[in-house]
N, C-alpha and C positions, 0 to 999 in steps of 0.2 A: 669485130663481131662480139655481141653480148647475148646471153641467154634471155629468156622471157622475164626473168626476175631482175634484169638489169645488172647482173653480176658480170665481171669481165671473164673471159675465157681462162680456164685453169692454167693453160700453157703459158699465159702471159706472166705468171708468177716466176717462170724460169727466164723468159726471153726479155722482159722489160726491166729487169733489175739494173740499176744505174751503174753498179760496180763492174769490174772486169768480167765476172762470170756470165752476165747476160750477153755481153759482147762476144765472148768466146763461144757460147751456145749457138748464136747466130752464125758465127764463123764456121762452126762445125757443119751446119747445113750447107753453107756455101762451098765448103771443101768437097762435098759430094756432088757439086755441080748445080745446086739449086740457087737461083737468084732470089733476091728479096721478094719479088712479086709472087713467088711460089708459096711462101710461108708467112709473110707479114700480115698480121691481123686476120689470119685464117685459122679455123679449128684444126688442130693436129690430131689425126686419127691413127691410132695404133692398129696394126694388123698382127694379131697374136697367132703365130703360125706353128702348128705341130708337125709340119712336114718332116719326114725322115725316111731315108732308104731302109732303115731298120723297122719301119712301120708301114707295111705294104698297103694297109687300109688308107693311109694318108699320103701315098706316094704322088698323088696328083694335085696336092694342095698348093704347090708353087703356081700352077696355072690359075687356080681360084684366087690366089692372092693378087695376081695381076688384074683379074676382073674386078675385085674389090677396089683396087687402086683407081681403075677407070671411073667407077662410080663415085668415089670420093672426089676426084678431080672435077667430074661433071657437076657436082653439087657445091663446088667452091671450097673444098677442104684440102688439106695437105697430108697425104698418106705416108706413114712410116712403118715398114714391116720389121718385125723382130721375132727371133726364135724363142721357143720355150721347150722344156723337156718333152719328149714324145714317148708314149708308152705303147710299144708294139706287143700285142697280146701273144703272138706266137713265139717271139724270141726272148723275152725277158724272164729271167729266173730270180727267185723261185716263183714269183707271180707279179703281175703289174699292180695288183692291189696294194702291195707293199709300198709302192711309190706314188700312188694317187695323191696322197696328202702333200708329199714333197713337190709334185708338179703344181698343185694348187698354190703352194707358197711361192713357187717360181712365178706363176701367173700374177698373183696379187702384188708381189714386190716389183715385178717388171712394170706393172701398170702404175703403181703409186709412186715409184721412184723417178718416173720420167714425165716430161711435159706433154701429157696426153689429155685431150678433151673428151675423147670417146674411143671405143675399141671394138674391132670386129674379131670374134673368137673363131678360129678355124680349127675344127677337130674332126673326129670321125670314129677312130678305133675306141674300143669299149670304155677305157678309163679316161681317155683324153677329154671327152665331153663333160663328165661330171667334174673333173679337175678344173677345166676351164670355167665352169659355172660357179664352182666353189670359190675360186680365186677372184672372179669378177664380182661375185656377191660381196666379198669382203672389201674389195677396192671401191665398189659402188660408184663408178662413173658410167655414163651411158654406154650400153653394150648391146651387140646383136650377135647371136650364135649362128654360124653357118657351118653345117657339117658337110663332110665330103660325099655323103650319099652311098647307097648300096651298090654292090657289084652287079653286073649283068647276071641273069639267070644262068646256072650251069646246065649242061646237057650231056648225057652219056648214053649212047646207043638209043636215042630217041626219048629217054626219060629226063624230065626236067629235075634238076638237083639244086639244093640249097646248102651253102656252107654255113656252119659246119654240122648241121643236123644230119645231112646225108653222109658226110664224112664219118660221123660217129656210127650211123646205121650200118654202113658197109664195113667199117672196121670190126664191128661185132660179127658180121657175116664172115670176114676173113678168119677171125679167131675160131668161128664155128666150123670152118672148112667148106662153106657153101660158095665162096668165090676163090679164084686163084690169085697168086702173087702177081701174075701178068695182068690180070684184070684190075687189080688194085693199083698197079703202076699206070695203067691206061686211064683210070679214073682220075688220077692226080692232075692230068693235063686238061680235064674237062670241067672241073667243078669250080675252080677259082680262076676266072678267065679275064678279069679286068681289075684295075684299081678300084678302091672302094671297100666298104666294110661288108660283113656277112649279110647276105640278102634274105635271110629268114628273120623272124621277129626275135632276134637275139638281143644281147645287151646293147650293141651299137645302134641297131634300128630302134630299140626301145628308148634309148636316151635321146636320139634324134626326135622321136615322137614326143618325149617329155618336154623337150625344148619348145616345140610348137604348142603343146597344150599349156605350158606355163606362160606363153606369150612372149618369150625371149628370142624366138626365131620367127622369121617371116613365114606366112602361110605357104604350105607346099614343100617346105624344106626337108621334111623327113624322108619322103619317098622318091624324089627325082633321082634316077640312076646316076652314079658317079660320073659316067662319061657322056651323059646326055647334055646337049648344048643348053638346055633349059636350066641345068645346074649352074652353068657359068653365068647365065643371065640373072639368076637369083643372087649370086654373089655380087654382081655389079649393082643390082638393086639395093642390096644391103649397104654397099658403099655410099649410095646416095642417101638412104634413109637414116643412117647414123647422124648425118648433119641435122636432120629434123629433130632427132632425139635430143641433141645438144641444145637446140633452140628452145625446146620444151623442158629441159632439165629432167628428162624422163629416164630415171636410173633403175637398175635392177631391183632396188628395194621398193620401188613404186609399182613394179610389174609383178615380181615374184612374191605375192602376198599369201596370207593363209588361204584365202579363197582360190587363188591360182594354184596352189599346191593341191588343194582338194580336187580341182579340175584335173590336174595331172594324175592324181591317184585314180580317179574314175576312169580316165583314159587308159591308164596302165591295166586296169581290170578288163576294160572293153576290148583291148587289143591282145589280151593274153600275153603280156609282156614278161620280160626277164625278172626273175626273183632278185637279181642284183639291183634293180631300180629302187627297191625298198631301201637298201643301204644308201644308195647315192642320193635319192630325194631327201632322206633324213639328214644327210650330211650337208647338202646345199641349204636346206631350210635352217639348219642349226647356225649357219654363218649369218643368217638374217634375223636371228632371235626368234625363230618359229619352231615349236616342238611338234613333231609328227610321231606320236606313239604308235606302236604296232596295232593297238586296238582300233585306231582310226582307219588304218589300211583294211582291217578285217570288216569293220562296220560298213565301209563304202563298198567292199566286195559283195556283201550280202544284198545290196540294192543296185548293183551295176551289172547288167547282163554282159556276157562274153559274145562279141559280135564279129571279130575279125578272123577270117578263115585262112590263116597263114601258118606255115610251119614254124615251130615244132608242134603247135597245137592244132594245126589244120592242114590244108592242101597246097596253098599257093605261096608265092614269093613276093618280095618287095616291089620288083618291077611290075608285077601284076597289080599290086595295090596302087601304084602310080597311075596305070592306065585306067583303073577303076574310079579314080577321083582323088587318090591320096588321102592324107590324114584329114584335110578339111571336110571331105565327105563323111568320114567316120565321126568327126566332131559334130557335124550337123545332125547325124543320126542320134547322138546322145545329148544333144543340146538341151532337151528338157531336164536333164540331170545336172547340168553345169551352172556355175555362176557366170552367166553370160555377160555380166557388166564388167568383168575384169579387163583392165587396159592392157594392150600389147604393144610391141615395138612398131606396129604400123601407125600408132596413135589412135587406133580405133579399138573397140572392145572385141573380145573373142567372138561374141555373138554376131557382131557386124562382120567380122572377118569371114565367117562360114555361112552367112545367110544365103548366099547364092551358090554354094557348093553343090555339085551334082554327083550322085552315085551312079556310075555307069555299069556296075556289075554287082547286083545284090546277092550273088552267091559268094563273093569275096567279102563285101561289106554288108553285113546283115542289118536289118532294122530291129528296133526294140520289140516288135511283134513277131520277129522271126529269128530270135537269138539262137546261137549255137548252144548256149547254156544259160539258165536263168540267173546264175551268179557269176561273179568275175573270175578272171583267170588265176588269181592267187588267193591263198588262204593262210591264216596264221593259227597255229595250234599251240596250246599250253598244256601243262600237266606236270606230273612229278619228274619227268625226264627233261622238260623244257620250262622251268619256272619263269624264265624271262621271255619265252616265246620261241617259235621256230616257224619256218616258212615252207610251203609246199605249193606246187603248181598243179591243181587238179585237172586242168584242161589238157595237160600233157602226160597224165598218169593213166594207169589201168583202172577203170572204174571199179572192178572187183577187188582191188587192193586198197581202196581208200578207207575201207573198214577192215582191219586185219589184226589178228593176234598171232604172234609167232615167237619162236626161240631165237634169241640173239646169237649171232656169230660175230665176235668182236675182233677188230684189228686195231692194234695199239697206235699205229700211225700209217702213213702212206707207204713207207718202206716195208713194213710188216705185211700190208695188203699185197704189194707187188710180189713179195717173196712167196706168199701162200695161195694166192687166189686161183692159180691153175694147178695146184698140187693135186694129183689124181687121188691122193689119200685124204683130201680135205673132207671132213664130215659136214655135209651141207645138204639141205633139201630145198625145194622151191618155196616152201612155206616159211623158211627161216627169214630173219631180219638181219641184213648186213649192217654192221655198225662200225664206223671208223671215228676215232677221236684224235686229239692232238693235231687238229687241222684248222683251228680258229685264228683269230687275229694275232694272238700271242703264240699259240702252239704251232702254227703252220711252218714258219711265220707268215703273216700277211693274208691269212684266210684264202688259200689258193682254191681254184675251181676243181677240187677233187671230189666233190659231193656225188658226182655221177659215177659211182663205183662200178667197175666192170663186174659182170656176172661171172661166177666161176665157169671155167670151160666145160666141166662135167655137167653143168646145168644147161649151157648153150647147146651142147650136142644133143640134148633131149628136145630141142625146138622151143625152149622157154626163153623169152626175151625181156621179162621184167620181174623184179622182186622188190620188196620194200627195202629202201636204203636210207640210213640216217647218219648224219655227221654234223660237226660244228664248222665244216667248210662251207664254201659257196659252190654253185654249179654254173657252168656256162649257160647263158640265155638260149643257146642253140640246142641244149640237151633236152632229154625227154625221159619219161618214166616216173615211177612212184618214188620220188626222191625228196626226203625231208632234210632241209639244210638250215644253216644259221642257228643251230641250237644254242640258246643263250641261258645262262653264262656258258662259255666254252669250258672244255674239260681241263684246260691249263689253270683255270681258276679254282679247281677242286669242286666242280659242279657235279650233279648227279650223273652226268655222262661219264665222268671219270670212275664211277663206281660200278658200271655195267660189266657183267661177266658173261662169257659164253655159257649159254644154257638158261639164262634169265628169260622171263617172258615179257615181251613188250607189246603194248596195245596201241594201235593207231586208229583214230576215229575222226576222220576229217569232217564229216557232216556235223559232228558235235564239237569239233575243234579241240580234240584231246590227243595228247601223246604221253603215255604213262609207262613207267617201269614198275612192273607188278612184284615189287620187293618191299618188305616192311621198312619203314623209315629208319628204325634203329639199326637195321642191318646195313642200310645205305650209309648211315653215319659211321658205323664201325669200319666199313670198308674204306671210307674216305680218310679216316684217321691213319690208315696204313698206306696211303698213296704217297710215294716220295715226291718232293717238290721237283718241278721240271727244271732241267738244266737250261740256263739262258742261251739263246741263239747268238746273242751279240754282247760284246764287252766294250765296243768303241763305235764311234762314228754315227752315221745316220741310223743304222740298225739299232744301236743302243738307245738313241733318242726316241725312235719309234716305239720300242718296247716299254719305255717309261711313260709314254703319254697316249698310247692308242686306247680308244674306247671300244666297247663291245658292239656287236652287230645292231642291237636295238637302238643304239645312239649314232649309227651311221659310220662306225669305224673311223671317225675323225680324231684328230688330236684334241685333247681336252683344252689346250690353250688357244685353239683356233676358233672355237665356237664363240658366238656372241655372249656377252657376260650374263645377260638376263634373257632367258627364253620365255616367250609368251606361252602360257598354258602348260609349262613343263611340270611334271609330277615326279615325286620321288618313288622309290621302289615300293613303298607302302601305300601309294596312291594319293598322298597329301600334296597339295599345291606348294610349289617352292616360291 
C-alpha cells in the first residue's frame, strides 16, 4: 500500500531493509503468532494505550483497544498495541502536571522509534489527553484521539451528583458540620460508580471536547459515556478511519492548524471548560509552531457566549449532554463563530461534520440567542499582581465577587495553608482575599491543583461558601468559586506575587480584566530585594531536568526544548514579533 502521494508506507523502512534487521523485524511479528498475510504490505497501526489500574479513569481502555483492533483489521491494517505512561489524577504525587511533559516524550518517542504508519491515541484522565496530543503533534504521523469517556451520573438519595464538583461541595459541608461522617462515607459509594473520567465539565471532559473541536477526534467522542456500547463502536470506527488518514497522508499538522485552535478556544468558552485547557492547548499548539497568547483566549472569550449548562458552571452532567446531542450539537450552535472549513479526521470539514447535528435539549445546550452568559466561560486578567496574566472562570464564580477589593491574607505555601486555615485564632473576614504562593510550575513543584483554596472553618460555620482566592497554582476543572489561578510569572521567579504581605489591599476587576496589588512599585521592589531565593526541589533525575527547562503557564508549561523552533506569530514579553 502507498499513500496518495505515491510514497511507500513508513513502516516499510523497517521491514524491507535487505540486511539482517529487516528479516529480524518480520521474525518478531511471526514470533507473536502473526503470519505474513497479517502484516505484509499493510499499514501498521499503533494503539497507544494509557490503560492502568493506577488510573481508574482509564481502567476500561483494554476493551477499547480491542475494539480499535477490530476496526483496523476490517480496514486492511495491522494493529499493534503498546503502553505509555499513564497519569492517574487521584494517585500521583505531588501532581500529574509534573509528569505531563514526560508522558508526551514517551508518546513521541514510542511513535517515532517504531514502524508505525498511523496511531490511535487512547486516553481519558486529565493529563493523559494533552500529553497524547503533544506527543502525537511532535511525531506528526496520522493520528486519531479516542478518549475513554465520562463516568455514569452519580446519585445519592435521589440527587444526581458529578465527580468531583459535588465531592468538593460535600467536603465543604463536612468541614462546616452540616453532614455527618457516616453520610460522607455513604456518598463515597454513590458518586464514582463506573470507569471513565469525571462526568462534569472538568479537565478530562474539556480536553475530550477540545479533541473534537480541533478535529483530531471523531464526532461524538467527547460525551459518550465510558460504559456505553456506542463508545466501543466509536473506537472500532476510529480503527477503520485511521487507514483512510494514511491514504490521504492527513497528519496532525494538517488538522490542528491556527484556525482549528481558534475553533477549540471558542468551544472552550462556549462549554465553560476547565482553566487547565488554556495551558494544555498552548502546549499542544507550541509543538506545531503555533503561538496562542493569553490575549487571544481573552479576545475570543469576549465574542463567544457561554452556552453549556453543565456543572461546575451549570446544572447537568456529561451523560445528559450525550442524550442532548453531544458536542456536535454544541458545535452546530456556535458554527457561525467557527472556521467551518477546517479539515478533521473524518476527511470532511468541521462544518460538514456538524451540519446535521440535532439539539435534543435546549436547556442543556443553549443557542446563541439564549446564552447563559453573553461572554465565554473563562477570562484573563492582567495588572500589577499578574503582569504576565492570570486566569479566572467567571461562570463558576460568585457574581458579586468578580469586582472586589479586599485585604490580603497570605499563605507562603500549601503546607502553611494546611497548618493555619482552620486555626480558630486566624484573623480573617469574608471580605479578605486568600493568597497562596510558591505553587507554580517551579514552586509547587509542577503547578499542582491547589488553587481551590479551602475557606477557613470559622468562615464556613457562618454559612459563607465563597471568597476571592489567588495563587500561581492551577485548580481542578471540577472546582468552582471566585478563584484566580495561573498568576504569571510565578512567585518562585521573584514576581510581584512574592512581595504580597498580609494586610495589603488587592483589587480584582474581572469585567475590566484587572488584578492589582495596591502597593507602590518602589515598595514592591524593595520587598523583592529581600526575598530569599527558593531552595531547589530537585538535585537529580527527571525532577532536576524539569526544573531546568519548564516554561511558565502562559507558554503552556512545556519544556523549552520540546516546542517547535519557530512559532508562527509568537511575540516577546514586550510585544515585538520574534
